[in-house]
Each structure stands twice: as C-alpha cells, then as structure tokens.
C-alpha positions as CSV (number, residue, x, y, z in Angstrom):
1,M,24.6,-5.8,-19.6
2,Y,21.3,-6.8,-21.2
3,I,19.8,-10.3,-21.7
4,H,17.9,-10.6,-25.0
5,Q,17.4,-14.4,-25.2
6,Y,17.7,-17.2,-22.7
7,T,17.2,-20.9,-22.7
8,C,17.8,-23.8,-20.4
9,I,18.1,-27.6,-20.3
10,S,17.5,-29.0,-16.8
11,P,16.0,-32.0,-15.0
12,Q,12.7,-30.3,-15.7
13,Q,13.0,-29.4,-19.4
14,K,14.9,-30.1,-22.6
15,D,13.8,-27.1,-24.6
16,E,11.9,-23.8,-24.1
17,N,8.7,-25.7,-23.2
18,V,8.5,-26.1,-19.4
19,N,5.7,-26.6,-17.0
20,L,7.0,-25.3,-13.6
21,E,3.8,-26.5,-11.8
22,H,4.8,-30.1,-12.5
23,I,8.0,-31.3,-10.8
24,V,10.0,-34.2,-12.3
25,P,11.2,-36.0,-9.1
26,S,14.9,-36.7,-8.3
27,Q,16.1,-40.3,-8.4
28,D,18.6,-41.8,-5.9
29,G,19.8,-38.4,-4.7
30,K,20.5,-37.1,-8.2
31,Y,18.8,-34.8,-10.6
32,L,19.8,-35.7,-14.2
33,A,19.2,-33.2,-16.9
34,Q,16.9,-34.3,-19.7
35,E,18.6,-35.2,-23.0
36,P,18.0,-32.5,-25.7
37,V,17.2,-33.2,-29.3
38,L,20.2,-31.7,-31.2
39,Q,18.7,-30.7,-34.5
40,G,21.2,-29.9,-37.3
41,V,24.0,-31.7,-35.6
42,P,25.3,-34.8,-37.5
43,P,24.5,-38.0,-35.6
44,G,28.1,-39.1,-35.8
45,M,29.2,-36.0,-33.9
46,V,26.4,-36.4,-31.3
47,R,27.6,-40.0,-30.6
48,R,31.0,-38.8,-29.6
49,M,29.8,-36.0,-27.4
50,S,29.9,-36.1,-23.6
51,K,26.7,-35.2,-21.8
52,S,27.9,-31.8,-20.8
53,V,28.6,-31.0,-24.5
54,R,25.2,-32.4,-25.5
55,I,23.2,-30.3,-23.0
56,G,25.5,-27.3,-23.6
57,I,24.9,-27.4,-27.4
58,G,21.2,-28.2,-26.9
59,A,20.8,-25.0,-24.9
60,G,23.2,-22.8,-26.8
61,L,22.7,-23.7,-30.4
62,P,19.1,-22.4,-30.7
63,L,20.3,-18.9,-29.6
64,I,23.1,-18.7,-32.2
65,K,22.1,-20.7,-35.2
66,D,20.6,-17.6,-36.8
67,N,22.9,-15.1,-35.1
68,K,26.7,-14.7,-35.0
69,P,27.7,-13.4,-31.6
70,N,31.0,-11.7,-31.1
71,G,32.0,-14.4,-28.7
72,I,31.0,-17.6,-26.8
73,I,31.8,-17.5,-23.1
74,I,31.0,-20.6,-21.0
75,G,31.4,-21.2,-17.3
76,T,31.8,-24.8,-16.1
77,A,33.5,-26.4,-13.1
78,N,34.1,-29.8,-14.5
79,G,33.3,-29.8,-18.2
80,G,33.1,-33.3,-19.5
81,M,34.6,-35.0,-16.5
82,E,33.1,-38.4,-17.4
83,D,34.9,-38.5,-20.7
84,C,38.1,-37.1,-19.2
85,I,38.2,-40.0,-16.6
86,K,37.5,-42.4,-19.4
87,F,40.5,-41.1,-21.3
88,L,42.7,-41.4,-18.2
89,N,41.6,-44.9,-17.6
90,Q,42.5,-45.7,-21.3
91,I,46.1,-44.6,-20.5
92,I,46.2,-47.3,-17.9
93,D,44.3,-50.0,-19.8
94,F,46.4,-49.5,-23.0
95,E,49.7,-49.0,-21.1
96,E,50.1,-45.5,-22.6
97,G,49.8,-47.1,-26.1
98,L,47.5,-46.1,-28.9
99,L,44.6,-44.1,-27.4
100,T,41.4,-42.9,-28.9
101,P,41.4,-39.1,-28.8
102,G,37.6,-38.7,-28.7
103,S,37.3,-38.9,-24.9
104,F,40.1,-36.4,-24.5
105,V,38.6,-33.9,-27.0
106,Q,35.1,-34.2,-25.5
107,G,36.3,-34.3,-21.9
108,T,38.1,-31.0,-21.7
109,P,36.2,-28.1,-20.1
110,N,36.4,-26.0,-23.2
111,A,34.7,-28.7,-25.4
112,I,31.3,-27.0,-25.0
113,A,32.4,-23.6,-26.2
114,G,34.6,-25.2,-28.9
115,Q,31.9,-27.4,-30.3
116,L,29.4,-24.5,-30.4
117,S,32.0,-22.5,-32.3
118,L,32.8,-25.4,-34.8
119,I,29.1,-26.2,-35.5
120,T,28.2,-22.5,-36.2
121,K,31.6,-21.7,-37.8
122,N,32.1,-18.9,-35.3
123,Q,35.7,-17.9,-35.1
124,N,35.3,-15.0,-32.7
125,Y,36.2,-14.8,-29.1
126,N,35.9,-18.2,-27.4
127,A,36.5,-18.6,-23.7
128,T,35.8,-21.1,-20.9
129,H,36.0,-20.2,-17.2
130,V,36.7,-23.0,-14.8
131,H,36.4,-21.7,-11.2
132,N,34.5,-24.3,-9.4
133,G,31.4,-22.7,-7.7
134,L,32.2,-19.3,-9.3
135,S,32.6,-20.5,-12.9
136,F,29.4,-19.0,-14.3
137,E,30.0,-15.8,-12.3
138,N,33.5,-15.4,-13.9
139,A,32.1,-16.0,-17.3
140,L,29.4,-13.4,-16.7
141,L,32.1,-10.9,-15.5
142,D,34.1,-11.6,-18.6
143,A,31.0,-10.8,-20.8
144,F,30.3,-7.8,-18.6
145,M,33.8,-6.2,-19.2
146,L,33.8,-6.9,-22.9
147,I,30.4,-5.3,-23.3
148,K,31.4,-2.3,-21.2
149,D,34.2,-1.6,-23.7
150,N,32.0,-2.3,-26.8
151,P,28.3,-2.1,-26.0
152,Q,27.2,-3.0,-29.5
153,T,28.8,-6.4,-29.3
154,S,26.9,-9.5,-28.3
155,Y,27.9,-12.8,-26.6
156,L,26.6,-16.2,-25.9
157,L,27.0,-16.6,-22.2
158,G,26.4,-19.9,-20.4
159,G,26.8,-22.1,-17.4
160,V,27.0,-25.9,-17.8
161,D,27.8,-28.8,-15.6
162,E,27.2,-32.6,-15.6
163,I,27.1,-35.2,-12.9
164,S,30.1,-37.5,-13.5
165,S,30.4,-40.8,-11.6
166,Y,33.9,-39.7,-10.5
167,N,32.8,-36.4,-9.1
168,Y,29.6,-37.8,-7.6
169,N,31.4,-40.6,-5.8
170,I,34.2,-38.3,-4.5
171,E,31.7,-35.7,-3.3
172,T,29.4,-38.3,-1.7
173,L,32.4,-39.7,0.2
174,G,33.2,-36.1,1.2
175,G,29.7,-35.7,2.7
176,W,28.2,-33.3,0.1
177,Y,25.5,-35.6,-1.3
178,D,23.1,-38.0,0.5
179,T,20.9,-40.5,-1.3
180,R,18.3,-40.3,1.4
181,L,17.4,-36.8,0.2
182,T,14.7,-36.2,-2.4
183,N,13.2,-33.1,-4.0
184,E,10.3,-33.4,-1.6
185,N,12.3,-33.5,1.7
186,L,15.3,-31.5,0.6
187,Y,14.5,-28.4,2.8
188,M,13.0,-30.4,5.7
189,A,15.4,-33.3,6.2
190,Q,18.0,-31.2,8.1
191,L,20.9,-33.2,6.8
192,P,24.5,-32.1,6.2
193,A,24.2,-32.8,2.5
194,T,22.1,-32.0,-0.6
195,I,21.1,-33.7,-3.9
196,A,23.4,-33.6,-7.0
197,G,22.2,-31.8,-10.1
198,E,23.2,-30.8,-13.6
199,G,22.1,-28.6,-16.4
200,A,22.9,-25.9,-19.0
201,S,21.6,-22.4,-19.0
202,M,22.4,-20.0,-21.9
203,F,21.9,-16.3,-22.4
204,M,22.4,-14.0,-25.4
205,V,23.8,-10.7,-23.9
206,S,24.8,-7.3,-25.2
207,G,25.0,-3.7,-24.2
208,V,21.9,-2.7,-26.2
209,P,18.7,-2.2,-24.1
210,H,16.3,-2.4,-27.1
211,N,14.1,-5.5,-26.8
212,A,16.0,-6.8,-23.8
213,V,14.3,-9.2,-21.4
214,A,16.4,-8.3,-18.4
215,R,19.4,-6.4,-17.3
216,V,22.2,-7.7,-15.1
217,S,23.1,-4.4,-13.3
218,A,25.7,-5.7,-10.8
219,I,27.6,-8.8,-9.8
220,E,30.0,-9.5,-6.9
221,F,31.6,-12.7,-5.7
222,F,34.1,-13.6,-3.0
223,H,35.4,-16.3,-0.8
224,A,34.4,-16.5,2.9
225,T,33.5,-19.1,5.6
226,D,31.9,-16.7,8.1
227,A,28.2,-16.1,7.8
228,T,28.4,-12.7,9.6
229,Y,31.0,-11.5,7.1
230,V,28.8,-12.7,4.2
231,Q,25.8,-10.8,5.7
232,Q,27.9,-7.6,5.9
233,R,29.0,-8.1,2.2
234,V,25.3,-8.4,1.2
235,A,24.4,-5.3,3.1
236,D,27.3,-3.3,1.6
237,F,26.3,-4.6,-1.9
238,L,22.7,-3.5,-1.5
239,K,23.8,-0.1,-0.2
240,Q,26.4,0.4,-2.9
241,H,23.8,-0.2,-5.6
242,D,21.0,1.6,-3.9
243,V,18.6,-1.4,-4.2
244,A,14.9,-0.6,-3.7
245,L,14.3,-3.6,-1.3
246,N,10.5,-3.1,-1.2
247,E,10.4,-3.9,-4.9
248,T,13.0,-6.7,-5.0
249,I,12.4,-10.5,-5.1
250,F,15.1,-12.6,-3.4
251,I,16.2,-15.7,-5.3
252,S,18.1,-17.9,-2.9
253,G,20.5,-20.7,-3.8
254,E,19.5,-22.6,-0.6
255,N,20.2,-26.3,-1.2
256,G,19.0,-28.0,2.0
257,D,22.5,-28.6,3.4
258,V,22.2,-27.5,7.1
259,R,25.9,-26.5,7.1
260,A,25.1,-23.9,4.4
261,L,21.8,-22.7,5.9
262,P,23.3,-20.0,8.2
263,F,24.6,-18.1,5.1
264,Y,21.2,-17.9,3.6
265,E,19.5,-17.1,7.0
266,H,22.0,-14.3,7.6
267,C,21.1,-12.8,4.2
268,E,17.4,-13.1,4.8
269,A,17.8,-11.4,8.2
270,I,18.7,-8.1,6.6
271,L,15.7,-8.2,4.2
272,D,12.2,-7.0,5.1
273,T,9.7,-9.7,5.9
274,S,7.5,-8.5,3.1
275,I,10.1,-9.5,0.5
276,P,9.3,-12.8,-1.4
277,I,12.0,-15.5,-1.1
278,I,12.3,-18.0,-4.0
279,R,14.3,-21.3,-3.9
280,F,15.0,-23.5,-6.9
281,K,17.4,-26.3,-6.1
282,H,14.5,-28.7,-5.2
283,I,13.9,-28.9,-9.0
284,V,17.4,-28.9,-10.4
285,G,19.7,-30.1,-7.5
286,E,23.0,-28.6,-6.5
287,Y,25.9,-28.1,-9.0
288,P,28.7,-25.5,-9.3
289,T,27.0,-23.4,-12.0
290,A,23.4,-23.8,-10.6
291,I,23.1,-20.0,-10.2
292,A,22.8,-19.8,-14.0
293,Y,19.4,-21.5,-13.5
294,G,18.5,-18.9,-10.9
295,L,19.2,-16.2,-13.6
296,W,17.1,-18.2,-16.1
297,L,14.3,-18.2,-13.6
298,A,14.5,-14.4,-13.1
299,C,14.4,-13.9,-16.9
300,H,11.4,-16.3,-17.1
301,M,9.5,-14.3,-14.5
302,L,10.4,-10.9,-16.1
303,Q,9.2,-12.1,-19.5
304,T,6.0,-13.8,-18.4
305,Q,5.2,-11.3,-15.6
306,Q,3.7,-14.2,-13.7
307,P,4.4,-15.4,-10.2
308,L,6.0,-18.8,-9.9
309,P,4.1,-21.9,-8.6
310,T,3.8,-22.1,-4.8
311,H,6.5,-24.7,-4.3
312,F,9.2,-22.2,-5.2
313,Y,8.4,-19.8,-2.4
314,K,10.1,-20.1,1.0
315,R,8.3,-16.9,1.9
316,K,5.4,-15.5,-0.2
317,G,5.8,-11.9,1.1
318,T,3.6,-9.3,-0.3
319,D,2.5,-8.8,-3.9
320,I,5.1,-6.6,-5.5
321,P,5.8,-5.8,-9.2
322,I,8.0,-8.4,-10.9
323,K,10.8,-6.0,-11.6
324,N,13.9,-6.5,-9.5
325,F,15.8,-9.6,-8.3
326,L,18.6,-10.1,-5.9
327,L,20.3,-13.5,-6.4
328,Y,22.6,-15.0,-3.7
329,N,24.3,-18.4,-4.0
330,Q,27.1,-20.2,-2.2
331,Y,29.0,-23.3,-3.1
332,H,30.5,-25.6,-0.5
333,G,30.4,-22.9,2.2
334,K,33.3,-21.0,0.7
335,Q,32.4,-19.4,-2.6
336,H,29.7,-16.8,-2.6
337,S,28.0,-14.6,-5.3
338,L,25.5,-11.8,-5.5
339,M,23.7,-10.6,-8.6
340,L,21.2,-7.8,-9.3
341,V,18.8,-8.3,-12.1
342,T,16.2,-5.8,-13.3
343,G,13.5,-5.7,-15.9
C-alpha cells in the first residue's frame, strides 16, 4: 500500500507548515492539538463540531477537496467523547425530555468520517474503526485489504483522537497520566505515567506506486502483557519480512511510562547498536492513535530526506540512508503494533 499525500494536526502544527526544531511545550500534563483553520466549511457547521471532528476535518479535507477517494477510513478510540458526555448529561438535566441532537451527532466516533463525506459529497465506502489503542492499525488494515483487491482504488486513511475531560479524569485516576510530567522531563522522570496528547494524521493511500512518498509493506498487531513474548514477535516479524536492519530506522512509541519501558527495551535489544532510534511522544503526548503521528514522521523524513532534530533521537546510531522504518508502539501495556515503511 502506497502513501501519496499526508498531513497532520498536532500540538506542534495546524497545517503542513511545521518547524520540528522548535517544540511547543506541554501544559499541565497535556498536549492539546492546535486548532485548524477550516477553509470552505460554513461557520455554522464549525460551531457545532467537536474538537476531534474539527482537527479530523482540518487534516483530512486538504487531501480530498480536489480528489474523490474510493473511501474514507478513520481510526479513533474515542471519537468526540466530550460531546458524547455532554449529550448524556443532557438526558439527566432534561429528565429525558427534549434534547438537542447536535452533541449526539458530533459525539459519535463516526462523526469525523461522516462529516468529511458530507462536506465533499463523497458517497463511497465510509468506515470508522474503534479498537482503543489499535484503532488506527485496524483502519490501516482495512485500507490494506481493500487496496489488495483493487490496487487502482484510493482511500483517505486517518487516525484521530481528542483529550476529553471525561477520559482524561478517568485515566488520571487510573494512573495513566501525571501532571508533574512535561515534554522536557518525560523520558527522565521515571514515573509510572505519561502526558496526555491528541491529534489527527491523514494519509491518501492507494496501490499505485507512481509518485508515492512511502510504502507500508507490512503491519502486525496483537495483545500481550509479557515483554519477552513481544520481543519474540518483533524478531519473527523482522525475519518474516526479511528486513535489512542495517538500513532501517527504528521509530519507537516510548511514552516515558516506566511500566511500558520494558517492552521498548526488549525490542531495542534485538536491534544492532548502529540503528538510530527515534521517539516522538515528547512533542505530541500519548493517545490511542498516536502511532499515526509516527507514520506521518516517517513520511516526512522520506520526502525531505533530512534527519530529524537532535531531540528526537534516543540513539543517533550511524548515518544510514533514510529509506526503511520499523515502527513499534504499545498502548496501556496490552495492545502492540508493528509496521514496516519503506521509501
């Protein structure tokens, strides 16, 4: 599956213009995505949108406003959870009386794909995958299978999640987030927590190699809690796909949580010390579809053919061609994914 276009809205950027040297700092243990400018969308429609819909449309619309893909496939763990909770609270406040439907419509997980379809009048395949920390991976697999059957078709593929007060509070109480953490001390604090993040990454994909930026050649995901088992799955994955490790950059989803660190260290242990290791959650935070940002980062490097600023590198390794990437991510110590990306 080939990636032809890609875009992202994150705490660091609201359009394709991004300066990765400069880091926008986290605030109070959160990394909030920048608000996009939604050109061509009626203000009345924007006013009713939840943040996940706004950033999803802000990232996706530029890729499909002049193209009509054969489908829109979005991965999101929570969709517009903030508006969903607002709607549920209305049920209590109005004693199940006359409710405003806007919060319900905007709060469903498929609102992002649905609004993109409505705005562009695209009546083709429209799907949303909601699988917690593997939502984007399932969306990618969906696109992968559709393109395998019909390589000439193209799809808008995306991963979107927002920080809702409901989810943030629940997960903070559950010990997943800690307000003492910042982007600067994330990897050094050695705390059993991380910082919350949000964002939207979108990709125009097809089976046609012409003018492609990158190729996703393999993906695998699974559930596990044993770091040794994860290490074996990574080793099997590399062997199965005959990966040239001496020409591969490792993009790690390391998030600073010491409970998750053994998974990443076991993966790094089977890689040669000359292989560069890149981390990215100190600039976007942790969220269920954060691996989509890792894929955006791989595409950015492949297109620019430039190394990233120093703060990205856990290990600089040796200078190798920017050609192949191995992405590994885990979510809450249970859901794991591997991805191979080539130029």
